[in-house]
C-alpha positions as CSV (number, residue, x, y, z in Angstrom):
1,M,0.0,0.0,0.0
2,S,1.5,3.4,-1.0
3,I,0.9,6.8,0.7
4,P,-0.2,9.5,-1.7
5,A,2.1,12.6,-1.9
6,G,1.3,15.4,0.3
7,W,2.2,17.5,3.4
8,Y,2.6,15.5,6.5
9,D,4.0,15.9,9.9
10,D,7.4,14.2,9.8
11,G,7.4,13.7,13.6
12,S,9.3,16.9,14.4
13,G,6.2,19.1,14.5
14,R,6.8,20.5,11.1
15,R,5.1,19.7,7.9
16,R,7.2,18.1,5.3
17,W,6.5,17.1,1.7
18,W,6.1,13.3,1.1
19,D,6.4,12.6,-2.7
20,G,4.8,9.2,-2.4
21,T,8.0,7.2,-1.8
22,Q,10.2,9.3,0.5
23,W,10.5,12.6,2.4
24,T,11.8,15.6,0.4
25,E,13.7,18.6,1.7
26,H,10.8,20.9,1.4
27,F,9.0,22.1,4.5
28,A,5.8,24.0,4.7
29,T,6.1,27.7,5.7
30,V,2.5,28.1,6.7
31,E,1.3,26.4,9.8
32,A,-1.6,24.2,9.3
33,A,-4.0,22.6,11.6
34,P,-2.5,19.7,13.5
35,V,-2.9,16.5,11.6
36,P,-2.3,12.9,12.8
37,V,1.3,11.8,12.9
38,F,2.0,9.4,10.0
39,E,4.8,7.0,9.9
40,P,5.5,5.7,6.5
41,P,6.1,1.9,6.2
42,Y,9.8,0.8,6.5
43,V,11.3,-0.4,3.3
44,A,14.5,-2.4,3.8
45,P,17.2,-1.6,1.2
46,A,17.3,-4.7,-1.1
47,P,21.1,-4.9,-1.3
48,Q,21.5,-5.2,2.4
49,V,19.0,-8.1,2.9
50,E,21.5,-10.7,1.6
51,Q,24.0,-9.6,4.2
52,F,21.8,-9.9,7.3
53,H,21.8,-13.2,9.2
54,Q,18.5,-15.0,9.5
55,A,18.3,-14.4,13.2
56,H,18.7,-10.6,12.7
57,S,16.5,-10.1,9.7
58,P,12.9,-10.8,10.2
59,L,12.0,-9.3,6.9
60,V,13.7,-12.1,4.9
61,A,11.1,-13.9,2.8
62,P,10.7,-17.7,3.6
63,G,11.7,-18.8,0.1
64,Y,14.6,-16.3,-0.1
65,P,18.1,-17.9,0.0
66,G,19.1,-18.1,3.7
67,G,15.5,-17.7,4.8
68,P,13.9,-20.0,7.5
69,H,12.5,-22.4,4.9
70,A,15.3,-22.3,2.4
71,A,16.4,-25.9,3.2
72,A,12.9,-27.1,3.2
73,S,12.3,-25.7,-0.4
74,G,15.2,-27.8,-1.7
75,Y,17.4,-24.9,-2.7
76,L,20.3,-23.1,-1.1
77,A,21.9,-20.2,-3.0
78,G,20.3,-21.5,-6.2
79,A,21.7,-25.1,-5.9
80,P,19.4,-28.1,-5.3
81,V,19.7,-30.2,-2.1
82,A,21.1,-33.8,-2.7
83,A,18.5,-36.5,-2.3
84,P,19.0,-39.1,0.4
85,A,20.9,-42.3,-0.5
86,A,18.9,-45.4,-1.2
87,R,18.6,-47.9,1.8
88,R,20.7,-51.1,1.3
89,A,19.6,-54.5,2.3
90,S,21.2,-55.8,5.5
91,A,23.4,-58.9,5.5
92,L,20.9,-60.7,7.7
93,G,18.2,-60.0,5.0
94,W,20.3,-61.7,2.4
95,V,21.1,-64.7,4.8
96,A,17.4,-65.1,5.6
97,L,16.5,-65.1,1.8
98,A,19.2,-67.7,1.1
99,V,18.1,-70.0,3.9
100,S,14.4,-69.7,2.7
101,L,15.4,-70.7,-0.8
102,A,17.6,-73.6,0.4
103,G,14.6,-74.9,2.5
104,A,12.2,-74.7,-0.4
105,V,14.6,-76.9,-2.4
106,L,15.3,-79.4,0.3
107,S,11.6,-79.8,1.1
108,C,11.0,-81.0,-2.5
109,I,13.3,-84.0,-2.0
110,P,11.2,-86.8,-0.3
111,P,13.9,-88.5,1.7
112,I,15.0,-85.3,3.4
113,F,11.8,-83.2,3.3
114,V,11.8,-83.0,7.1
115,I,15.2,-81.3,7.0
116,G,13.8,-79.0,4.4
117,L,10.9,-78.1,6.6
118,L,13.2,-77.2,9.6
119,V,15.2,-75.0,7.3
120,L,12.1,-73.3,6.1
121,L,11.0,-72.5,9.7
122,A,14.5,-71.1,10.3
123,G,14.1,-69.0,7.2
124,I,10.9,-67.5,8.5
125,V,12.4,-66.6,11.9
126,L,15.5,-65.0,10.2
127,S,13.3,-63.1,7.8
128,I,11.2,-61.7,10.5
129,I,14.3,-60.5,12.4
130,A,15.6,-58.9,9.2
131,L,12.4,-56.8,8.9
132,V,13.1,-55.1,12.2
133,R,16.8,-54.4,11.4
134,P,18.0,-51.2,9.6
135,G,18.1,-51.5,5.8
136,A,15.9,-52.4,2.9
137,R,13.1,-54.8,3.9
138,W,12.4,-56.6,0.5
139,P,14.8,-59.5,1.2
140,G,13.0,-60.2,4.5
141,V,9.6,-60.0,2.9
142,T,10.7,-62.2,0.1
143,G,12.1,-64.8,2.5
144,I,8.9,-64.9,4.5
145,I,6.9,-65.5,1.3
146,V,9.2,-68.3,0.0
147,S,9.4,-70.0,3.4
148,S,5.6,-69.8,3.9
149,V,4.9,-71.3,0.4
150,G,7.4,-74.0,0.9
151,A,6.1,-75.0,4.3
152,L,2.5,-75.0,3.1
153,A,3.6,-77.3,0.2
154,V,5.2,-79.8,2.6
155,V,2.2,-79.8,5.0
156,T,-0.1,-80.4,2.0
157,M,2.1,-83.3,0.8
158,L,2.0,-84.9,4.3
159,V,-1.7,-84.6,4.7
160,S,-2.3,-86.0,1.2
161,T,0.0,-89.0,1.9
162,A,-1.8,-89.6,5.2
163,M,-5.2,-89.5,3.4
164,I,-4.1,-91.9,0.7
165,S,-2.7,-94.3,3.3
166,G,-6.0,-94.1,5.2
167,I,-8.0,-94.9,2.1
168,K,-5.8,-97.8,1.3
169,E,-6.2,-99.2,4.8
170,L,-10.0,-98.9,4.5
171,Q,-10.0,-100.7,1.2
172,G,-7.7,-103.3,2.3
173,D,-4.3,-104.4,1.3
174,T,-4.5,-105.7,-2.3
175,S,-0.8,-106.8,-2.5
176,P,-0.2,-110.5,-3.0
177,A,0.1,-112.4,0.3
178,P,3.0,-114.6,0.9
179,A,2.6,-118.3,1.5
180,S,1.4,-119.0,5.0
181,S,3.4,-121.1,7.3
182,S,0.5,-123.5,7.9
183,G,0.0,-123.9,4.2
184,A,3.3,-125.4,3.1
185,T,2.9,-127.2,-0.3
186,P,2.5,-130.9,0.0
187,P,5.0,-133.3,-1.8
188,G,4.5,-133.5,-5.6
189,S,2.5,-130.2,-5.7
190,E,3.3,-127.3,-7.9
191,V,2.4,-123.6,-8.1
192,I,0.7,-122.4,-11.3
193,D,-1.1,-119.3,-12.5
194,W,-4.9,-119.8,-12.2
195,W,-5.4,-119.4,-16.0
196,E,-3.2,-122.5,-16.5
197,L,-5.7,-124.8,-14.9
198,E,-6.8,-127.8,-16.9
199,V,-9.4,-130.4,-16.6
200,G,-8.2,-133.1,-14.2
201,D,-6.1,-130.7,-11.9
202,C,-6.8,-131.2,-8.2
203,M,-6.3,-128.5,-5.5
204,P,-6.1,-128.6,-1.7
205,S,-8.7,-126.4,0.2
206,D,-5.9,-124.6,2.2
207,Q,-4.5,-122.4,-0.6
208,P,-1.4,-120.4,0.7
209,Y,-2.0,-117.8,-2.0
210,T,-4.7,-115.1,-2.3
211,D,-6.8,-114.7,-5.4
212,D,-5.1,-111.5,-6.3
213,S,-1.7,-113.2,-6.6
214,G,-3.0,-115.2,-9.5
215,E,-1.2,-118.3,-8.2
216,I,-2.7,-121.6,-7.2
217,V,-1.2,-124.8,-5.7
218,V,-2.1,-128.0,-7.7
219,V,-1.6,-131.4,-6.2
220,P,-1.8,-135.0,-7.7
221,C,-5.4,-136.2,-7.5
222,S,-4.1,-139.2,-5.7
223,E,-3.2,-137.0,-2.7
224,P,-5.9,-135.7,-0.4
225,H,-7.6,-132.7,-1.9
226,S,-11.0,-130.9,-2.0
227,D,-11.2,-129.2,-5.5
228,E,-11.0,-130.7,-9.0
229,V,-11.4,-129.0,-12.3
230,F,-14.1,-130.9,-14.2
231,H,-14.9,-128.8,-17.2
232,Q,-13.4,-126.0,-19.3
233,Y,-14.5,-124.1,-22.4
234,E,-13.8,-120.8,-24.3
235,M,-16.2,-118.0,-24.5
236,S,-17.1,-117.1,-28.1
237,Q,-18.0,-113.4,-27.9
238,D,-15.9,-110.8,-29.7
239,V,-16.5,-108.1,-27.2
240,Y,-16.6,-108.5,-23.4
241,P,-20.3,-109.1,-22.5
242,G,-20.0,-107.6,-19.1
243,D,-19.6,-108.9,-15.6
244,K,-23.2,-110.1,-15.0
245,A,-23.6,-111.7,-18.4
246,T,-20.2,-113.5,-18.1
247,E,-21.1,-114.8,-14.6
248,L,-24.5,-116.0,-15.7
249,E,-23.1,-117.9,-18.8
250,A,-20.3,-119.5,-16.8
251,T,-22.6,-120.5,-13.9
252,E,-25.2,-122.2,-16.2
253,T,-22.6,-123.9,-18.3
254,C,-20.8,-125.3,-15.2
255,R,-24.2,-126.5,-13.7
256,E,-25.0,-128.4,-16.8
257,A,-21.5,-130.0,-16.9
258,F,-21.7,-130.8,-13.2
259,T,-24.5,-133.4,-13.7
260,D,-22.7,-135.1,-16.5
261,F,-19.4,-135.3,-14.5
262,V,-20.6,-136.3,-11.0
263,G,-23.6,-138.3,-12.2
264,T,-26.0,-136.6,-9.9
265,P,-28.0,-133.3,-10.5
266,F,-26.6,-130.4,-8.6
267,E,-29.8,-129.9,-6.6
268,D,-29.5,-133.5,-5.2
269,S,-25.7,-133.6,-4.7
270,E,-23.8,-133.0,-1.5
271,L,-20.9,-131.5,-3.5
272,E,-20.6,-127.8,-4.5
273,Y,-19.1,-126.2,-7.6
274,Y,-17.7,-122.8,-8.6
275,G,-16.5,-121.2,-11.8
276,I,-13.4,-119.3,-12.8
277,W,-14.1,-116.9,-15.7
278,P,-12.4,-113.9,-17.3
279,N,-13.0,-110.3,-16.2
280,E,-12.8,-107.2,-18.4
281,D,-9.1,-106.6,-17.8
282,T,-8.0,-110.1,-18.5
283,W,-10.4,-110.2,-21.5
284,N,-8.9,-107.1,-23.2
285,Q,-5.3,-107.2,-21.9
286,D,-4.6,-111.0,-22.0
287,D,-7.1,-112.1,-24.6
288,D,-8.6,-114.4,-21.9
289,R,-11.7,-116.3,-22.9
290,A,-11.3,-119.5,-20.7
291,V,-13.8,-120.7,-18.2
292,Q,-12.9,-123.4,-15.7
293,C,-15.6,-125.3,-13.7
294,V,-14.4,-126.7,-10.3
295,V,-16.2,-129.3,-8.1
296,Y,-15.3,-129.5,-4.5
297,D,-16.2,-131.3,-1.2
298,T,-17.3,-128.9,1.6
299,D,-15.6,-131.2,4.2
300,G,-12.1,-130.2,3.0
301,D,-9.2,-132.3,1.9
302,V,-10.9,-135.7,2.2
303,V,-11.1,-136.7,-1.4
304,T,-8.5,-139.1,-2.8
305,G,-8.8,-139.7,-6.5
306,T,-11.2,-138.1,-8.9
307,L,-14.9,-137.1,-8.2
308,E,-15.9,-138.1,-11.7
309,G,-19.0,-140.5,-11.4
310,A,-19.0,-140.2,-7.5
311,A,-22.8,-139.8,-7.7
312,R,-22.8,-137.9,-4.4
């Protein structure tokens, strides 16, 4: 704001001419009525501002070089202030990341996955410590992520293995059973695959092998036995007819052959029979078409010789 030119009291009681910017050397010769004392604003000489220290020059503008906010504005005497140096990762952060990666690799190897799991846990601990230490945090964060993912993968694998084992236990062990100590093969016997059975083969009731093994003990019919193969034929279908149809055909065919072999209708006989026929897997994979009919005595190994014509 500027004061217009005019006669003003300069503070000495005399009226002096103010030209709008400064006092002149002209004084009024005629006394005028008293007027209010006017003090023009103080204008600091521009050349002297740069030489005043900040503590002694309250008129220095905040953005002016050397002003109270000069450093905050990023400039000092016209030069930019250097940006702070980037934070470096601490040595512990690198160690934590390396341990986490090593644990992830070891946990993928089944024989030593437990060691890998322990290394992963150590990697998580070291990564957490690295986060609170001075320095860049990204190695610690990466270590935590790697260790967590690796540990989760190991736990998932363990749970899956346990579930599969439990399911197998519920379904039963399907592996071939070894020969029992009480089922030692008698003299003159031999072990053959069940599809090698032929008419006239005799078998003891105490078979030391399971059905899944595909092996059967055959003894001379002159030795005590219970089972005897009395009929065999080949199914004629080109395509597997299905489990039910195969079972029905084999059962009916063996029933008809039973009467001719034993000499007594099955309904009146004290003997029993069963059939051995192909399933879909053996039909397609082994080209199996053979059906064997076996007659047996329910009392066990009490038969000596053949049951042909026994009329029992």
